[in-house]
TIDRENRO-940478 format. One record per residue (C-alpha): residue in three letters; x, y, z. Coordinates in steps of 0.2 Angstrom, whole numbers, plus 5000, padded with zeros to 4 digits. Each point is the difference from the previous one (the first is absolute). Last residue first. Example, Ala and Ser with C-alpha at 12.3 -4.5 7.8 and 13.67 -1.06 7.14 Angstrom:
BEGIN
SER506849955036/ALA499449835003/
END
This chain:
BEGIN
ILE435349694913/SER501050064985/ILE501849954996/THR500850094985/PHE501449954988/ASP501450094992/ILE501450004987/GLU501550114996/PHE501649984991/VAL501250155000/HIS501350044987/GLY501850065001/HIS500749844992/GLU498649894994/VAL498749905010/PHE499649824998/GLN498749875004/ILE500149814999/ALA498449914995/GLU500949834998/LYS501950015003/LYS501050044985/SER500950165006/ILE500449915016/GLU501049874991/GLN499149835002/LEU500449855011/ASP499549844991/GLN498349925004/ASP499050015016/SER499250164995/ASP500550165009/ALA498850105011/TYR499050134992/GLY499950184993/LEU498850155002/TRP498949955014/PRO498450045009/GLU499949905016/ILE498449965010/CYS500649915016/LEU498649925009/PHE499949975019/ASN499449885014/ALA501349864998/GLY499549824995/PRO501350004986/LYS501150155000/ALA499050124988/TRP500350044982/VAL499350094985/GLY501250064987/LEU499450124987/SER500750054983/THR500050144987/PHE500250155012/HIS499650174992/PRO498250035007/PHE500249925017/ASP498450035010/LEU499949905016/LYS498349995009/VAL499849945018/PHE498249975006/LYS498950025016/ASP498149974997/GLY499849835008/ARG499449834997/GLN500549964982/SER501750075004/LYS501050114989/LEU501750014992/THR500050114984/VAL501149994985/SER500650144988/ARG500950004983/SER499149854992/THR500649944983/LEU501349905009/ASN501749964991/LYS500649885013/PHE499049935015/VAL501149925013/LEU499249905014/ALA501349985014/ASP500649845008/ALA499349824998/ASP499050005015/PHE499350174996/LEU498249974998/THR499949885014/LYS499350125013/ASN498650064989/LEU499750164990/LYS498850014985/LEU500950084984/GLU498750084989/GLY500550064983/LYS498649904991/ASP501049845001/ALA501249945012/VAL501749915003/PRO500549924983/THR501849935001/THR501650064992/LYS501749914996/GLY501750084996/ASN500849945016/PHE500150185008/LEU501250015014/GLY499650005019/ASN501049855006/ALA498549885000/SER499650044982/LEU498950154996/LEU498549994988/SER499350144989/SER498250025006/GLU498550014988/LEU498550115004/HIS498750014986/GLU499450185000/PRO498450095006/HIS500950175001/GLU500450115015/PHE500549845010/PHE499049955016/LEU501049925014/THR498849915010/TYR499849995019/ASP498849895011/GLU501349865000/TYR501150105012/ALA498650005012/GLU498950145008/GLY499550025018/ALA501250145003/THR500350114985/LEU501550024989/PRO500249814996/VAL501250004993/LYS501350145004/PHE500950074985/GLY501849974994/PRO500850124988/HIS501449934988/ALA500450144987/GLY501149974985/ILE501550054990/SER501249924988/PHE501750084995/TYR501250044986/VAL501050175000/ARG500650074983/LYS501750075002/ASP501050155008/ASP499149975016/LEU498950115011/ASN498449924992/ILE498550055011/VAL498749875004/LYS498450075007/TYR498649915009/ILE498450085004/VAL498849945013/LYS498250085001/LEU499049985016/SER498250014999/ARG498550045011/GLY500150194998/LYS501850044994/LEU501649935007/GLN501650014989/TYR501449885002/VAL501650024990/VAL501449864998/GLN501650054992/PHE501449884993/GLU501650094996/PHE501249924988/LYS501849964997/TYR500049824993/PRO501049845004/TYR498749915010/GLN500649895014/GLN501750075005/LEU499450174994/THR498650005012/ASP501249985015/ASP501250144994/ASN498550124998/PHE498650034987/ARG498750135006/LEU498449955010/ALA498750145001/PHE498450055009/HIS498650124997/ALA498650035012/HIS498250074998/ASP498450055009/PRO500750085016/ALA501650054992/SER501649914996/GLU501650034990/ILE501649914994/ARG500049875014/ARG501449884998/PHE499749814997/THR500749865011/SER500249844989/THR499149845004/ARG498650024987/ALA501150084987/PHE501249855000/GLY499249894986/HIS498549904999/ARG500949835004/ASN501850025005/MET501450074989/GLN501749934995/TYR500950084986/THR500749924984/LYS501050084986/GLY499649984981/ASP499350184998/VAL498849975014/LEU499549835006/LEU499150005017/THR500149845010/ASN498949945014/ASP500349824993/LYS498650054987/LEU499450175006/THR498450015011/GLY498650124999/VAL500050184994/ILE501750084998/PRO500750185003/PHE498950035010/LEU498549935009/ASN499150125012/PRO499449905015/ALA498350015007/HIS499749935017/TYR501549885003/ALA500449865012/TRP499049874992/LEU499549855011/ASP501049985015/GLU500550185001/GLN498250074999/ALA500050154989/ASP498450085006/TRP499149994983/MET499350174994/TYR498250055001/GLU499850065018/THR498250055004/GLN499450145012/SER498550014989/GLU500250194998/LYS501850015002/ASP500449874987/PHE501849955003/LEU501449964987/SER501549935009/SER501749944996/LEU500450094983/GLU501849964997/ALA501350134996/GLY501149845000/LYS500550055018/MET499450175002/ASN498349935006/ILE498450084993/THR498450035010/ALA498450044992/LYS498550085008/LEU498350024991/GLN498450105001/SER500350185006/ASN501850004993/GLU501649915006/LEU501749964995/ILE501249935013/ILE501949974998/MET500849875011/
END
């Protein structure tokens, strides 16, 4: 475990998945991250690479060849190496290897950087192309936050407020985690009120949002979680039905549709980085 700390916050990062496992407010003695209960959801904040969501038949199609990869990709279960760490920042990397090449036929390095400043934690993703051709990928974050944050509050006391008062319409997923081409209205005025049945039909997926920040807050308390994701175009929101957490997930890329298998370069919202170049994107958690 790597620990980052300043006068206000303490963040703990696991070498497995370069995953943020704790974000602790020293002043109020409050833990903000979900505790990864095995029987509900055994993660805290996985980093999603090189895919987001589920592939049709767990199959990735690259240059006419098929590869098998599980939901959300292999980064979240891979052991990263530490490039650098200091009291207020840490830098991790996952480089291609024999195992990744069996699932994803590209030479790459995926880096995750954490920077602690005041009451905020900035997370930076870098995808470095080490191949002799264009590398295609999807990328996303999946942090899960405790709800409620304060004793005596209820899950239903919390609302996710979007930066702009937009109409929230979710793209629907089928039972196998693939998009079925349908949408449904969820909320107006950019306010999503939580309840324990909100995710009975899987995640809510908001594509092409105007908002680039959201704030999770209770109507009965002053604690909050704010995510700023200036360059991510979409947001997934999810919890295991009935569980006391909420995942707020900035994404670039999506699960497959339930139609025909598509070449990776044709996948919706796919990203790419050219030979010798670096792709970089970030988001910030503030409490």
